[in-house]
Every structure is written in structure tokens, then in C-alpha cells.
C-alpha positions in Angstrom: 107.5 122.2 133.0 103.8 123.6 131.9 100.2 123.8 134.5 97.6 121.3 133.7 95.5 123.1 131.7 91.6 123.3 132.1 89.0 121.4 130.5 87.7 125.4 129.1 91.3 125.9 128.0 91.7 123.0 126.1 88.9 123.4 124.3 89.5 127.1 123.3 93.2 126.2 122.5 91.3 123.5 120.1 89.3 126.0 118.9 91.8 128.0 118.0 94.2 125.4 116.4 91.3 124.3 114.2 91.3 127.7 112.3 91.9 127.6 108.9 92.0 123.5 108.9 88.6 122.8 110.1 87.7 122.0 106.2 90.9 119.8 105.6 90.2 117.7 109.1 86.8 117.2 108.3 87.4 115.6 104.7 89.9 113.6 106.6 87.3 112.1 109.3 84.4 111.9 106.4 87.0 109.9 104.1 87.8 107.8 107.2 84.4 107.0 108.1 83.7 105.8 104.4 87.0 104.1 103.9 86.2 101.5 107.2 82.3 101.4 106.7 83.5 99.5 103.4 85.8 96.9 105.7 83.1 96.4 107.9 80.7 96.2 105.2 82.7 94.2 103.1 84.2 91.7 106.0 81.1 91.2 108.0 81.9 87.2 108.8 83.3 87.0 112.6 86.4 85.5 112.1 87.3 88.3 110.2 86.6 91.4 112.6 89.4 91.3 114.2 91.5 92.6 110.7 88.8 95.0 110.3 89.7 96.9 113.8 93.0 96.2 113.4 92.6 98.4 109.6 90.5 101.1 112.0 93.0 101.2 114.4 95.1 102.1 111.7 93.6 104.8 110.4 92.5 106.0 113.7 96.8 106.3 115.3 97.0 107.9 111.7 94.5 110.2 112.5 96.1 111.6 115.2 98.8 111.4 113.5 97.5 114.1 111.0 96.6 116.3 113.6 99.3 116.3 115.6 101.3 117.5 111.9 98.6 119.8 111.4 98.7 121.5 114.9 102.9 121.1 114.7 102.3 123.6 111.7 103.8 120.2 108.9 102.7 120.0 105.7 99.9 117.2 105.7 97.4 115.9 103.3 94.8 113.4 103.0 97.3 111.1 101.6 98.5 110.8 105.2 95.8 109.2 106.6 96.7 106.0 104.2 99.9 106.0 104.2 100.7 106.8 107.1 104.4 107.8 108.1 106.8 107.5 105.0 110.0 106.3 107.4 108.9 102.4 107.2 110.4 102.1 110.8 108.6 104.6 111.9 104.8 103.2 110.1 106.3 100.0 111.9 105.9 100.8 115.6 102.5 102.2 114.7 101.5 99.0 113.0 102.7 96.9 116.6 100.6 99.6 118.4 97.7 99.4 116.5 98.3 95.3 116.8 98.4 95.5 121.1 94.8 98.0 120.8 92.8 95.8 118.6 94.1 92.7 120.4 93.0 94.4 124.1 89.9 95.1 122.4 89.5 91.4 120.8 89.9 89.8 124.2 87.7 92.4 126.1 85.2 91.6 123.9 85.3 88.1 123.3 83.0 86.6 126.0 80.1 88.7 125.0 80.7 88.1 121.5 81.0 84.3 122.1 77.2 84.2 123.5 76.5 86.3 120.5 77.8 84.8 117.5 76.8 81.2 119.2 73.5 82.4 119.7 73.4 81.7 123.8 71.8 85.5 124.3 68.7 84.9 121.9 67.5 81.7 123.8 66.4 82.4 127.3 66.3 85.7 129.1 69.2 83.9 131.5 71.0 84.3 128.3 70.2 87.4 126.9 71.3 89.0 130.5 74.3 87.2 131.2 75.6 88.6 127.4 74.4 91.9 128.8 76.3 91.4 131.6 79.7 90.4 129.2 78.9 93.6 127.1 78.7 96.2 129.7 82.4 94.1 131.6 83.9 94.0 128.1 83.4 97.5 127.3 84.0 98.7 130.9 87.3 96.8 131.0 88.3 97.9 127.6 87.5 101.4 128.0 89.9 101.4 131.8 92.6 100.0 130.1 92.1 102.8 126.6 92.6 105.5 129.2 95.4 103.9 130.8 97.1 103.5 127.2 95.1 107.1 125.5 98.2 108.9 124.8 99.7 106.1 122.6 98.0 107.0 119.7 100.2 110.3 119.6 103.8 109.2 120.9 104.4 106.2 118.1 104.4 109.6 116.1 105.9 111.7 118.7 108.3 110.1 120.5 109.2 107.8 117.3 112.6 106.6 118.0 111.3 104.7 121.1 110.4 100.9 121.1 107.1 100.0 121.7 107.9 98.6 125.0 109.1 102.4 125.7 106.3 103.7 124.0 103.6 101.7 126.4 105.9 102.5 129.2 105.7 105.8 128.3 101.8 106.1 127.4 101.2 104.5 130.9 103.5 107.1 132.7 102.0 110.2 131.4 98.3 109.5 131.9 99.2 107.9 135.6 96.9 110.5 137.0 95.2 111.6 134.3 92.2 109.0 133.8 89.5 110.1 135.3 90.5 113.7 134.1 90.2 111.9 130.3 87.0 110.6 130.9 85.8 113.9 131.9 86.7 115.7 128.8 85.1 112.4 126.4 82.0 113.0 128.7 81.7 116.1 128.3 81.4 115.7 124.4 78.1 113.8 124.8 75.9 116.3 124.8 77.2 117.6 121.7 77.2 113.9 120.4 73.0 114.0 121.1 72.2 117.8 119.8 74.2 116.6 116.7 71.1 113.7 116.0 69.0 116.2 115.7 70.5 118.4 112.4 70.6 114.2 111.6 74.2 113.7 112.4 75.8 116.9 109.9 76.4 118.0 113.4 79.3 115.7 113.6 81.2 117.2 111.0 81.7 120.2 113.7 81.8 117.7 116.8 84.3 115.1 115.7 86.9 117.7 114.8 86.1 119.5 117.4 86.8 116.7 119.6 89.6 115.2 118.3 91.3 118.5 118.4 90.6 119.3 121.8 92.2 115.5 122.8 95.0 116.7 120.9 95.4 119.3 123.0 94.9 117.2 125.6 98.2 115.4 125.2 100.3 118.0 124.4 99.3 119.9 127.6 100.1 116.1 129.5 103.2 115.5 127.8 104.6 119.2 128.5 102.9 118.9 132.6 105.4 116.0 132.4 108.3 117.2 130.8 108.2 114.4 128.3 
């Protein structure tokens, strides 16, 4: 059983793993951003937004799988962003997991979305205040759940033989006692994201792969510490 790594150790491991892979992973993220943005532009109707969110989640799962394969020394390519897992049964697990995350996101944001789409938020100061409260509460609830289920993004690729129910239970078990640590890790990247704005967003080409690599090592460290 391995020891829990510090934030500095996780980031150092991420930088080492990115050596020789930065160009490829930047291409993966740029491609993902273009495709997902196109879906949001082409499907702006409110009723279609959950479908767009589901597609975005599927791409997120595929990105996590690409990082795992890259760090495991396995062959991967940008095609894996679209094709996902070549094993149909394993890819269905990814789809189930993406549907669950999308549904959670949809339910958490439903109250604020209703207020927004019915124009209640624009009719009065009270309506706008109510919208802000429901939006903040929805985001807080979603990210609280996200911190509990974060490992699922990697588990569906790393433990493909498990059912989706078993994978969910495993995700909660792995993250138990480490949710604040993950929150601290994510918040720690905010200054880098803000600094990236000074370069008109070009710095994100470095920050996003760096953060994703660190999150991947966070997952690998968690599973090793709990002997999964």
C-alpha cells in the first residue's frame, strides 16, 4: 500500500509524465474544445442542452482514458477521443457513467435553468436574487457530488470488468476522506488559469494538460494508497 502523495509531489509526477507527450495532449484538448464548442453552437435550444452536456461528458471520459493509456505507456491517438474504448461492453460502461454525471448535473442546475428560461430572473431584483441563489446552490451541490464521484472518470477505463453500480461504489470508497484534498488541488490551479488570461488564453495550452495530468496522478495515487 502506497503513501498519500503531497500536492507538490503530484504536480512533479505530472510534469515528468508530460515529458514527450505535451504536443499530443495539447492536440487532444484543442480538438475536444473545438468539437464540444461546435455542439453547443449547433444545439443552442434549451431542450437539447442535456444532449450536448452528455456529449461533453463522453469526451471528458475519453480524455481521462487517453491520459491513463499515455501514462501506462500504451499506444493511443486522437482517434481514441472519438472512438473511446474499442471493446463495446467497456464503452457502454463509459456511456452509462456519462449519463449518470449528466443527469446529476441536469438535476442540480434545473431550478436555476427554469428561472432563467422563464425570464423570472429578469423581471425583478427579487427574481434575479432568487436565480443567483439557486445557481450558487446548484453549483455547490453538483461539485459536492463531483468530488465524491471524481474517480469514476478513470475507473470506467481502469476497471472495465465492473458493473456501473460497482464502479460507483468504488468511486465513493476511493474518494472518501480525500474530497477536500481534491478540492484544494483543483483550486490550486486557479492562479495559473488567471495568469493564462494575460496571454490571451495561450497559456491554457500548458495549464490544461498540466492540470489533467495532475488529476490523473491524484487518481493513481488514491487507488495505490487503497490497494484498488
